[in-house]
C-alpha positions as CSV (number, residue, x, y, z in Angstrom):
1,M,59.7,94.2,103.3
2,G,63.0,92.6,104.2
3,Q,64.1,89.0,103.7
4,E,65.4,86.0,105.7
5,V,69.2,86.3,106.0
6,S,71.2,83.1,106.4
7,D,74.9,82.3,106.4
8,K,74.5,81.4,102.8
9,T,73.2,85.0,102.1
10,S,76.2,86.6,103.8
11,I,78.6,84.3,101.9
12,K,77.0,85.2,98.6
13,I,77.4,88.9,99.3
14,A,81.0,88.6,100.4
15,V,81.9,86.6,97.2
16,A,80.1,89.2,95.0
17,L,82.0,92.1,96.7
18,E,85.4,90.3,96.1
19,D,84.7,90.6,92.3
20,I,85.0,94.4,92.7
21,D,88.5,95.5,91.7
22,P,90.4,97.4,93.2
23,F,89.2,96.0,96.6
24,E,87.1,98.3,98.8
25,D,86.0,97.7,102.4
26,I,82.2,98.2,102.1
27,D,80.1,98.4,105.3
28,I,77.3,95.8,105.5
29,H,74.5,96.2,108.0
30,Y,71.5,93.8,108.6
31,V,68.5,95.8,109.9
32,P,65.5,94.0,111.5
33,V,62.3,94.8,109.7
34,A,59.6,92.4,111.0
35,G,59.7,89.0,112.6
36,N,62.8,87.2,111.4
37,K,63.2,89.3,108.3
38,Q,66.0,91.9,107.8
39,A,66.9,94.6,105.3
40,I,70.4,94.4,103.9
41,V,72.1,97.8,103.9
42,L,75.4,98.4,102.1
43,L,77.0,101.8,102.8
44,V,79.2,102.8,99.9
45,E,81.5,105.9,100.1
46,P,83.0,107.5,97.0
47,G,86.1,105.4,96.1
48,K,89.6,106.8,95.9
49,K,90.9,104.0,93.6
50,A,88.6,104.6,90.6
51,P,87.8,103.3,88.0
52,Y,86.4,100.1,89.4
53,T,85.5,96.9,87.6
54,Y,83.1,94.1,88.5
55,D,84.1,90.6,87.4
56,G,86.7,92.2,85.2
57,R,84.3,94.6,83.4
58,P,83.6,98.3,83.9
59,Y,80.1,99.5,84.1
60,I,78.3,102.9,83.9
61,R,74.9,104.0,85.1
62,N,72.6,105.6,82.5
63,Q,69.4,106.8,84.3
64,S,67.8,103.6,85.6
65,T,70.0,101.2,83.5
66,T,73.5,99.8,84.2
67,L,75.5,99.4,81.0
68,R,78.9,98.1,80.0
69,M,81.3,101.1,79.9
70,P,82.9,101.7,76.4
71,K,86.6,100.8,76.3
72,E,87.7,104.3,75.2
73,Y,85.7,105.9,78.1
74,Y,87.2,103.5,80.6
75,L,90.8,104.1,79.4
76,G,90.3,107.8,79.6
77,L,88.9,107.6,83.0
78,H,91.7,105.2,84.1
79,H,94.3,107.7,83.0
80,T,92.5,110.7,84.6
81,M,92.4,108.9,87.9
82,N,95.9,107.3,87.6
83,P,97.9,109.6,85.3
84,T,101.3,108.0,86.1
85,I,100.3,104.8,84.3
86,F,100.6,106.2,80.8
87,E,104.3,107.2,81.0
88,G,105.1,103.7,82.5
89,L,103.5,101.7,79.7
90,T,105.7,99.8,77.2
91,N,105.9,101.5,73.8
92,N,105.8,99.0,70.9
93,N,106.2,101.6,68.2
94,C,109.7,102.9,69.2
95,T,113.0,101.0,69.8
96,I,116.0,102.0,71.9
97,E,117.8,102.7,68.5
98,D,115.2,105.4,67.8
99,L,116.2,107.3,71.0
100,D,118.6,110.2,70.9
101,Q,121.7,108.5,72.4
102,E,123.8,111.6,72.3
103,R,121.2,113.4,74.3
104,I,121.0,110.5,76.8
105,R,124.8,110.7,77.2
106,A,124.7,114.4,77.7
107,V,122.1,114.1,80.4
108,V,124.1,111.5,82.2
109,R,127.3,113.6,82.0
110,M,125.5,116.6,83.5
111,A,123.8,114.4,86.2
112,V,127.2,112.9,87.2
113,F,128.8,116.4,87.3
114,K,126.0,117.6,89.6
115,G,126.3,114.5,91.8
116,R,122.8,113.2,91.0
117,L,124.0,110.0,89.4
118,P,127.0,107.8,90.3
119,E,130.1,108.1,88.2
120,D,129.8,104.6,86.8
121,F,126.8,105.8,84.7
122,I,129.4,107.4,82.4
123,T,130.6,103.9,81.2
124,K,127.2,102.2,81.2
125,S,125.6,101.1,78.0
126,I,122.5,103.0,76.8
127,P,120.2,100.0,77.6
128,D,121.6,99.8,81.1
129,I,121.2,103.6,81.6
130,L,117.6,103.4,80.5
131,D,117.0,100.4,82.7
132,E,118.5,102.2,85.8
133,L,116.2,105.2,85.1
134,S,113.1,102.9,84.8
135,L,112.7,103.9,81.2
136,T,112.5,100.4,79.7
137,I,110.5,97.2,80.3
138,S,112.1,94.0,79.0
139,D,114.4,96.1,76.8
140,K,111.5,98.0,75.3
141,P,111.2,101.8,75.8
142,T,108.4,103.1,77.9
143,N,106.2,106.0,76.8
144,A,108.3,108.2,79.1
145,A,111.5,107.2,77.2
146,V,109.8,108.1,73.9
147,I,108.5,111.5,75.2
148,L,112.0,112.3,76.6
149,F,114.3,111.0,73.9
150,C,112.7,109.7,70.7
151,K,114.3,111.6,67.8
152,D,112.2,110.0,65.1
153,Q,109.3,112.5,64.6
154,R,107.2,109.8,62.9
155,K,107.3,107.7,66.1
156,Q,106.9,110.5,68.5
157,F,103.5,111.1,70.1
158,N,101.2,113.5,68.3
159,Q,100.7,115.3,71.6
160,S,104.5,116.0,72.0
161,N,103.9,119.5,70.5
162,L,105.0,122.9,71.4
163,Q,103.4,126.1,70.2
164,L,105.4,129.4,70.4
165,A,103.7,132.7,69.7
166,R,104.6,136.4,69.9
167,W,101.3,138.3,69.9
168,K,100.8,141.9,68.9
169,G,99.4,143.8,71.8
170,I,97.8,142.2,74.8
171,D,95.4,139.7,73.2
172,D,95.2,136.9,70.7
173,S,93.8,138.9,67.8
174,E,97.0,139.1,65.7
175,F,100.4,137.4,66.0
176,L,103.8,138.7,64.9
177,N,105.5,135.3,65.0
178,M,104.1,131.8,65.3
179,K,105.9,128.4,65.4
180,L,104.8,124.9,66.0
181,Y,107.2,122.0,66.8
182,K,106.8,118.3,67.3
183,A,109.8,116.6,69.0
184,N,111.0,115.0,72.2
185,A,110.7,116.9,75.5
186,F,114.4,117.9,75.6
187,D,114.4,119.4,72.1
188,L,111.1,121.2,72.8
189,Y,112.5,122.6,76.0
190,D,115.6,124.0,74.1
191,K,113.3,125.5,71.4
192,A,111.1,127.2,74.1
193,E,114.1,128.6,76.0
194,E,115.7,129.9,72.9
195,F,112.4,131.6,71.8
196,L,112.0,133.3,75.2
197,V,115.6,134.5,75.5
198,S,115.7,135.8,71.9
199,T,112.3,137.5,72.0
200,L,112.1,139.1,75.4
201,P,114.0,142.5,75.8
202,L,117.1,143.0,77.8
203,A,117.7,146.1,80.0
204,A,121.3,147.1,80.0
205,R,123.3,149.4,82.2
206,I,126.9,150.4,82.5
207,V,128.5,149.7,85.9
208,P,131.5,152.0,86.8
209,G,134.7,149.9,86.8
210,Q,133.3,147.2,84.5
211,S,134.3,147.0,80.8
212,E,131.1,145.3,79.8
213,R,127.5,146.4,80.3
214,V,125.3,144.5,82.7
215,E,122.2,143.1,81.0
216,T,119.0,142.3,83.0
217,P,116.2,140.2,81.3
218,A,112.6,141.4,81.5
219,I,111.8,138.2,83.4
220,P,114.6,136.4,85.4
221,Y,115.8,133.4,83.5
222,S,115.5,131.2,86.6
223,V,111.7,131.9,86.6
224,L,111.4,131.2,82.8
225,R,113.2,127.9,83.2
226,E,111.2,126.8,86.1
227,A,107.9,127.6,84.3
228,L,109.1,125.7,81.2
229,V,110.2,122.6,83.2
230,N,106.9,122.5,85.1
231,A,105.0,122.6,81.8
232,F,106.8,119.6,80.4
233,I,107.0,117.4,83.5
234,H,103.5,118.0,84.8
235,R,101.5,118.1,81.6
236,D,99.0,115.5,80.6
237,Y,100.5,113.4,77.8
238,F,97.6,111.0,77.4
239,H,95.4,113.0,75.0
240,P,96.5,113.4,71.3
241,G,96.3,116.8,69.7
242,T,97.3,118.7,72.8
243,S,100.4,120.9,73.1
244,T,102.4,122.9,75.5
245,S,102.3,126.6,74.6
246,V,104.4,129.7,75.2
247,S,102.8,133.1,74.4
248,I,104.6,136.4,74.6
249,Y,102.4,139.6,74.8
250,D,103.3,143.2,75.2
251,D,102.6,143.0,78.9
252,R,103.1,139.4,79.9
253,V,104.4,135.9,79.2
254,A,102.0,132.9,79.5
255,I,103.2,129.3,79.6
256,S,100.4,126.7,79.5
257,N,100.1,122.9,79.5
258,P,97.3,120.4,79.2
259,G,96.0,118.8,82.4
260,F,94.9,120.2,85.7
261,L,97.1,120.1,88.8
262,P,97.6,116.6,90.3
263,E,95.3,115.5,93.1
264,G,96.4,116.9,96.4
265,V,97.7,120.2,95.0
266,N,95.6,123.3,94.3
267,V,96.4,126.8,93.0
268,E,96.4,128.4,96.4
269,L,99.1,126.0,97.7
270,L,101.5,127.0,94.9
271,S,102.3,130.3,96.6
272,H,103.4,128.5,99.8
273,A,105.7,125.5,100.7
274,H,103.8,122.4,99.6
275,K,104.3,118.7,99.1
276,S,105.5,117.5,95.7
277,V,102.9,115.6,93.8
278,Q,104.3,114.5,90.4
279,R,102.0,113.7,87.5
280,N,104.8,112.0,85.5
281,P,107.5,110.9,88.1
282,L,109.6,109.1,85.5
283,I,109.9,112.2,83.3
284,A,110.3,114.5,86.3
285,H,113.2,112.3,87.7
286,V,115.2,112.6,84.4
287,F,114.7,116.4,84.4
288,F,115.9,116.4,88.1
289,V,119.1,114.4,87.4
290,W,119.7,116.7,84.4
291,G,119.7,119.6,86.9
292,K,116.7,121.6,85.7
293,I,114.9,120.9,88.9
294,E,116.6,121.7,92.2
295,K,114.1,120.6,94.8
296,F,110.7,119.1,94.3
297,G,107.8,121.2,95.7
298,R,109.9,124.4,95.8
299,G,109.7,125.6,92.2
300,T,106.7,127.9,92.4
301,T,107.8,129.6,95.6
302,N,111.2,130.1,94.1
303,M,109.6,131.8,91.1
304,I,107.7,134.2,93.4
305,R,110.9,134.9,95.3
306,D,113.0,135.6,92.2
307,C,110.3,137.9,90.7
308,K,110.1,139.9,93.9
309,A,113.9,140.2,94.1
310,V,114.0,142.2,90.8
311,G,110.8,144.2,91.4
312,N,108.7,142.2,88.9
313,P,105.0,141.4,89.6
314,I,104.6,137.9,91.0
315,P,103.5,135.0,88.8
316,I,99.8,134.2,88.4
317,F,98.9,130.5,88.6
318,E,95.6,129.3,87.1
319,E,93.7,126.2,86.1
320,I,91.8,127.2,83.0
321,G,90.4,125.5,79.8
322,G,91.3,122.0,80.8
323,G,94.9,122.8,81.7
324,F,97.3,124.8,83.9
325,S,98.8,128.1,83.1
326,V,101.4,130.4,84.7
327,T,101.3,134.1,83.7
328,L,104.4,136.2,84.2
329,P,103.5,139.9,84.0
330,L,106.2,142.3,82.8
331,K,107.4,145.1,84.9
332,E,107.4,147.4,81.8
333,S,105.2,146.8,78.8
334,I,107.0,146.1,75.5
335,R,106.0,147.1,72.0
336,T,107.4,145.5,69.0
337,I,107.2,147.5,65.8
338,T,107.3,145.3,62.7
339,Y,109.5,146.2,59.8
340,Q,106.4,146.6,57.6
341,E,104.9,149.0,60.1
342,A,108.2,151.0,60.2
343,Q,108.1,151.3,56.4
344,E,104.7,153.0,56.6
345,I,105.9,155.6,59.1
346,K,107.1,158.8,57.4
347,L,110.7,159.3,58.4
348,T,113.1,161.9,57.2
349,D,116.3,160.8,55.5
350,R,118.2,161.8,58.7
351,Q,116.0,159.6,60.8
352,K,116.4,156.7,58.3
353,D,120.2,157.0,58.5
354,I,120.2,156.9,62.3
355,L,117.8,153.9,62.3
356,N,120.0,152.0,59.8
357,V,123.0,152.5,62.0
358,L,121.2,151.3,65.1
359,R,119.9,148.2,63.3
360,L,123.5,147.1,63.1
361,G,123.9,147.2,66.9
362,Q,123.8,149.5,69.9
363,H,125.6,152.8,69.7
364,N,126.0,156.0,71.7
365,R,125.4,159.4,70.1
366,S,129.1,159.9,69.3
367,Q,129.3,156.5,67.5
368,I,126.1,157.3,65.5
369,I,127.6,160.6,64.3
370,K,130.8,158.9,63.2
371,K,128.9,156.3,61.1
372,I,126.6,158.7,59.3
373,D,128.0,160.2,56.1
374,V,126.2,163.6,56.5
375,K,127.8,165.7,59.2
376,L,125.4,166.1,62.2
377,T,125.8,167.9,65.5
378,D,125.3,166.1,68.8
379,R,122.2,168.3,69.5
380,V,120.5,167.3,66.2
381,V,121.2,163.6,66.8
382,Q,119.8,163.9,70.3
383,K,116.5,165.5,69.0
384,E,116.1,162.9,66.2
385,L,116.7,160.0,68.7
386,A,114.0,161.4,70.9
387,K,111.6,161.5,68.0
388,L,112.4,157.9,67.0
389,K,112.0,156.8,70.6
390,E,108.5,158.5,70.7
391,M,107.6,156.6,67.6
392,G,108.6,153.3,69.3
393,L,111.4,152.6,66.8
394,V,114.4,152.8,69.2
395,K,115.0,152.6,72.9
396,S,117.7,153.9,75.2
397,E,119.6,151.8,77.8
398,G,121.8,153.0,80.6
399,K,122.0,156.4,82.3
400,G,123.9,159.7,81.9
401,K,127.0,159.5,79.7
402,A,126.7,155.7,79.5
403,I,123.4,155.9,77.5
404,V,123.4,153.7,74.4
405,W,120.6,153.5,71.8
406,V,119.1,150.3,70.3
407,S,116.8,149.6,67.4
408,V,113.6,147.6,68.3
409,I,112.8,146.6,64.8
């Protein structure tokens, strides 16, 4: 039907719109209906600054009713739309004394060595270092400082978790080794890196003219480090009970973290040069000065390049199950035989003797013969090694006369 619109009406509308926070420029149109009456039309596009409040309160629509939004829902929505807020909040549960000051000093020394922090950082106090890195507010640690450096497990966030698993085969039906850690991001990174390096196999070859064998990891260490760093600096730290996970299967490694990709980045962009959008810029900056990130926005393309350089399949990036995952396929499938499985395999005494020698370290055939009490010919040892290899208990490395044998259990 329309209504009579006066200056007072326009002022009331303008005042009401000013109570919406953050401010949005909403188009208002006055459409003639009949006589001196007009319809008031407000054109509202989806906002990019959500969540919004009116008169300091958030609201939610439930069918035909507008209700006050529950506080927990609002906080979760606020973090989802503005994820950097959480890491920058003051933490009242942890003090500067609860932070790992030795680790902070080590990070500073590495940052100065790499030219990413001025030399005077070496002599600064811990509070001054944290202040310079925007990790404190009024001498209190931020959530980012706690995530990065808090050494008191009781004061660390419940979501600062890391799950490590070596699965049997290519699915999650049975694991060979499982570990769960709760600690700061630096300690968790060290645990994850150690697990990957110690669990993944090394291919070895003898290069003429070199006294030591050349070892090549199943996945380039640069790729593993980049995937780990990304998992820690881009993960969603807001929700308790979540964790970063590292899973090793016979045919791949999967590194996952809670939280989808930041707005402005999608899976397709990761295979090409793209702008850097950081979910946790404070945490990311500390990893950068530490030297674990070379250039923002280049990490995923460098991973693809390094995999191609050694003939490995390229990484697979996915958003799945409320989080992000990078899968690193192996060039050759691995199979770990457990000691219990080996006990059930019927071996001859000769095969057991050879296996016991190899469990002490790698040997060539001549060295194996010398360490076995029973006298065996080179031909016999060669046949037994072939049988053990077929059973998946040993593997050979190198070529020709440089071949050495290694136990895989």
